[in-house]
C-alpha positions in Angstrom: 0.4 27.4 8.5 -1.5 24.2 8.4 -0.1 21.1 10.2 1.0 18.2 8.1 -2.3 16.4 8.9 -4.4 19.4 8.1 -2.6 20.2 4.9 -2.9 16.6 3.6 -6.7 16.5 4.4 -7.2 19.8 2.6 -5.5 18.3 -0.5 -7.7 15.1 -0.3 -10.9 17.0 0.3 -10.4 19.6 -2.4 -9.9 22.4 0.1 -7.3 25.1 0.5 -3.9 23.5 1.2 -1.0 25.9 1.7 1.7 23.7 0.2 2.3 20.4 -1.5 2.3 17.3 0.7 5.8 16.0 0.9 5.2 12.3 0.3 4.4 10.5 3.5 4.9 13.5 5.9 1.3 13.5 7.0 1.4 9.9 8.2 3.1 8.3 11.2 3.4 4.6 10.7 2.9 2.4 13.8 4.5 -1.0 13.1 4.8 -2.6 16.6 1.5 -4.3 16.6 1.6 -7.7 18.4 1.3 -9.5 15.0 4.0 -7.5 13.3 6.3 -7.9 16.4 5.9 -11.7 16.2 5.9 -12.1 12.4 8.0 -9.8 10.2 6.3 -8.6 7.0 9.6 -8.6 5.1 13.4 -8.4 5.7 14.7 -5.2 7.2 16.1 -4.0 4.0 18.1 -5.0 0.8 20.5 -7.8 1.6 19.0 -8.6 5.0 18.4 -12.2 5.9 15.4 -14.0 4.6 12.5 -14.1 7.0 9.5 -16.5 7.6 6.2 -14.7 7.7 3.0 -15.4 9.6 1.3 -17.4 6.8 4.4 -19.6 6.3 6.0 -18.1 3.2 9.6 -17.0 3.2 10.4 -13.4 2.2 13.7 -12.5 0.6 15.1 -9.0 -0.4 18.3 -9.5 -2.4 20.7 -6.6 -2.4 20.3 -4.2 -5.3 16.6 -5.0 -5.9 13.7 -2.6 -5.3 11.7 -4.7 -2.8 11.1 -8.0 -1.1 9.4 -11.0 -2.7 8.6 -14.6 -1.4 10.6 -17.6 -2.3 8.7 -20.1 -4.5 11.1 -23.0 -5.0 9.7 -26.4 -4.1 11.2 -26.2 -0.6 9.5 -23.0 0.3 6.2 -22.9 -1.7 3.3 -22.9 0.7 0.5 -24.1 -1.5 1.6 -26.1 -4.6 -2.0 -27.1 -5.4 -4.8 -24.6 -4.8 -7.5 -27.3 -5.2 -6.1 -28.7 -1.9 -5.5 -25.3 -0.3 -7.0 -26.3 3.0 -4.3 -28.9 3.4 -1.5 -26.3 3.0 -2.7 -22.9 4.1 -3.1 -22.1 7.8 -3.9 -18.5 8.9 -1.8 -17.2 11.8 -3.6 -16.9 15.2 -4.4 -13.3 16.0 -6.5 -13.6 19.1 -4.5 -11.0 20.9 -5.5 -9.5 24.3 -5.4 -5.9 25.6 -2.1 -6.8 27.3 -0.6 -7.9 24.0 -1.5 -4.5 22.5 -0.1 -2.5 25.4 3.3 -1.6 23.8 1.6 -0.5 20.5 -1.0 1.6 22.4 1.8 3.4 24.2 3.4 4.2 20.9 0.1 5.5 19.6 -0.4 7.6 22.7 2.9 9.4 22.0 1.8 10.6 18.6 0.4 14.1 18.1 -2.7 13.4 16.1 -3.1 17.1 15.3 0.3 17.0 13.5 0.1 13.7 11.7 -2.2 10.7 11.3 -1.7 7.4 13.1 -1.3 4.9 10.4 -1.7 1.1 10.5 0.0 -0.9 7.8 -1.4 -4.1 6.3 0.7 -6.2 3.9 0.4 -8.2 1.8 -3.2 -7.6 0.6 -5.7 -10.2 -0.6 -4.5 -10.5 -4.2 -0.8 -10.6 -3.2 -1.5 -13.1 -0.5 -2.8 -15.4 -3.1 0.4 -15.4 -5.1 2.6 -15.3 -2.0 1.1 -18.6 -1.1 0.6 -20.1 -4.5 3.3 -18.4 -6.7 2.5 -15.7 -9.2 2.3 -17.8 -12.4 0.3 -20.6 -10.8 -2.1 -18.0 -9.4 -2.8 -16.4 -12.8 -3.6 -19.9 -14.1 -5.7 -20.7 -11.1 -8.1 -17.9 -11.8 -9.0 -19.7 -15.0 -8.6 -23.4 -14.1 -9.6 -23.4 -10.4 -12.0 -20.5 -9.9 -14.0 -22.3 -7.2 -10.9 -23.0 -5.1 -9.6 -19.5 -5.6 -12.9 -18.0 -4.4 -12.6 -20.2 -1.3 -9.0 -19.2 -0.6 -9.8 -15.5 -1.1 -12.7 -15.8 1.3 -10.4 -17.5 3.9 -7.9 -14.6 3.5 -10.7 -12.0 3.7 -12.1 -13.5 6.9 -8.7 -13.3 8.5 -8.3 -9.7 7.3 -11.6 -8.8 8.9 -10.6 -10.4 12.2 -7.4 -8.4 12.1 -9.3 -5.2 11.2 -11.4 -5.8 14.4 -8.2 -6.1 16.5 -6.7 -2.9 14.9 -9.8 -0.8 15.4 -10.4 -2.0 18.9 -6.9 -1.5 20.3 -5.0 0.8 18.0 -7.8 3.1 16.6 -5.8 4.4 13.7 -6.7 7.4 11.6 -5.4 5.7 8.4 -5.0 2.2 7.1 -2.2 1.8 4.6 -2.8 -1.4 2.6 -0.4 -3.0 0.2 -1.6 -4.9 -2.8 0.0 -4.6 -6.2 -2.5 -5.2 -9.1 -0.4 -4.9 -12.2 2.8 -4.3 -14.2 4.0 -1.1 -15.7 1.9 -1.9 -18.8 -1.3 -3.5 -17.6 -3.3 -5.0 -14.8 -2.5 -8.6 -14.0 -6.1 -9.7 -14.8 -9.0 -8.0 -16.6 -11.2 -5.5 -14.8 -14.1 -8.0 -15.0 -12.1 -10.8 -13.5 -10.7 -8.6 -10.8 -14.1 -7.5 -9.8 -15.4 -11.0 -9.8 -12.7 -12.3 -7.4 -11.8 -9.2 -5.3 -14.5 -6.6 -5.3 -16.6 -8.1 -2.5 -13.6 -8.8 -0.3 -12.3 -5.3 -0.4 -15.7 -3.6 0.0 -16.1 -5.6 3.2 -12.6 -5.0 4.5 -12.5 -1.3 3.7 -16.1 -0.9 4.7 -15.3 -2.3 8.1 -12.4 0.1 8.7 -14.5 3.1 7.6 -17.4 2.0 9.8 -15.1 1.7 12.8 -13.4 5.1 12.9 -10.7 5.0 10.2 -10.7 8.2 8.3 -8.6 7.3 5.3 -7.9 4.1 3.3 -4.6 4.5 1.4 -4.0 1.7 -1.0 -0.5 1.0 -2.3 -0.4 -0.4 -5.8 2.7 0.7 -7.9 1.6 -0.3 -11.3 -0.6 0.6 -14.3 -4.1 0.4 -12.9 -5.9 3.4 -14.5 -8.7 1.0 -15.6 -9.3 0.0 -12.0 -9.8 3.5 -10.6 -13.7 3.3 -10.7 -13.4 -0.1 -8.9 -11.0 1.5 -6.3 -13.6 4.2 -5.6 -16.3 1.6 -5.2 -14.2 -0.4 -2.9 -13.8 2.6 -0.6 -10.2 3.6 -1.3 -9.6 7.3 -0.5 -6.0 7.5 -1.8 -4.2 5.5 -4.4 -0.6 5.5 -3.4 2.0 4.2 -5.9 0.2 5.4 -9.1 3.0 5.4 -11.6 3.5 8.0 -14.3 2.2 5.6 -17.0 -1.3 6.1 -15.7 -1.8 9.7 -17.2 -2.3 11.2 -13.7 -3.5 14.7 -14.9 -6.3 13.0 -16.8 -7.3 10.8 -13.9 -7.3 13.7 -11.5 -9.5 15.7 -13.7 -12.0 12.8 -14.1 -11.9 11.2 -10.6 -10.2 13.6 -8.3 -13.3 14.5 -6.3 -13.7 10.8 -5.4 -10.1 9.6 -4.9 -6.6 11.2 -4.4 -3.5 10.1 -6.4 -0.3 9.8 -4.4 2.7 9.0 -6.5 3.8 9.9 -10.1 7.6 9.8 -9.3 8.6 6.4 -10.5 11.2 4.7 -8.3 12.6 3.0 -11.4 13.6 6.5 -12.7 15.0 8.1 -9.6 15.7 5.4 -6.9 18.9 4.4 -8.6 22.6 4.1 -7.8 23.4 6.7 -10.4 20.7 9.2 -9.2 21.2 12.9 -9.2 19.0 15.9 -8.4 18.5 16.6 -12.1 16.8 13.2 -12.5 14.5 14.0 -9.6 13.8 17.4 -11.0 12.8 15.8 -14.4 10.4 13.4 -12.7 8.9 15.9 -10.2 8.6 19.4 -11.5 6.4 19.1 -14.5 4.4 16.4 -12.8 3.5 18.9 -10.1 2.6 21.6 -12.6 0.4 19.1 -14.6 -1.4 17.5 -11.7 -2.0 20.7 -9.7 -2.7 21.4 -6.0 -5.7 19.2 -5.2 -6.3 15.5 -5.2 -2.6 14.9 -5.8 0.3 14.1 -3.5 3.7 14.0 -5.2 5.5 10.9 -4.0 7.8 8.2 -5.1 5.8 5.1 -6.1 7.6 2.9 -3.5 5.3 1.7 -0.9 6.9 3.2 2.2 8.5 6.4 3.5 12.1 5.6 2.4 14.1 4.9 -0.7 16.2 1.9 -1.5 19.2 4.0 -2.4 20.3 6.4 0.4 19.5 10.1 -0.1 16.8 9.7 -2.8 13.8 10.1 -0.6 15.2 13.3 1.0 16.1 14.7 -2.4 12.5 14.2 -3.6 11.3 16.1 -0.6 13.7 18.9 -1.5 12.3 19.0 -5.0 8.7 19.1 -3.7 9.6 22.1 -1.5 10.9 23.8 -4.6 7.6 23.3 -6.4 5.7 24.6 -3.4 7.6 27.8 -3.7 6.8 28.0 -7.3 3.1 27.1 -7.2 1.8 28.3 -3.8 
């Protein structure tokens, strides 16, 4: 029997897996980096207190909602005018030393890399950071009305990400980087493919290229939205696995067309199963035919939520149970 790591890599490489990958089972997240210890990425869970993050925005996760989002009222908005972004936006200091990384390195040393892959998490990504700082509607307008300033801000964020990548690869040496950056709604991407490529292609090629060039085996990019039109761009950027791909993306078709270049991890929409009124029949409806249609290679059945838990207790484990059932049917 293959280890969880081996089985996941067989799926991604088009080899001979012996079962479906159960969501995130092949990954072990390491979240006690010196940056994440000092600056929380988000509240601990639904209903937890609002937190201030490293870039100055405040993240809130109201009870009963599927995820955290920054506060953008006048009191909390970091950058009200992107044309003056240098006045408002200050990147956090990440000049950490080996001593600062000691606790994280001890955590990594305790992980059996033959069983699972050491995974670093980066959130938010470059696109999300823009609207975390500037507010989502303002950011959409800024692409049209202040393109020069947006290019400058994106470059500033990119340079910071590259400095962080250097720290991560030097001290943590992960097998996987799990990067969050939502690029659309359930119906469409936020901006056109051409505009997306104009503003973000170069940044992500540099960031993901750095990780790949410095020992990271897999780039897993979380983006729970419709983004089928961006798949060729994802491949060019260096993404190995698109996590969060919702069922609206016609995954069987995408796997057939692009599977040898990118793996699709998702298909089980949280909006359909991660609910207060959930039951196993709902999960069966979202999972079983999906597995049959998508097949054994280049596909990892998974909820579209961007971490290894569910908002409603019991849902994540129930999905694992359903995936086990489909393994017995198909392998």
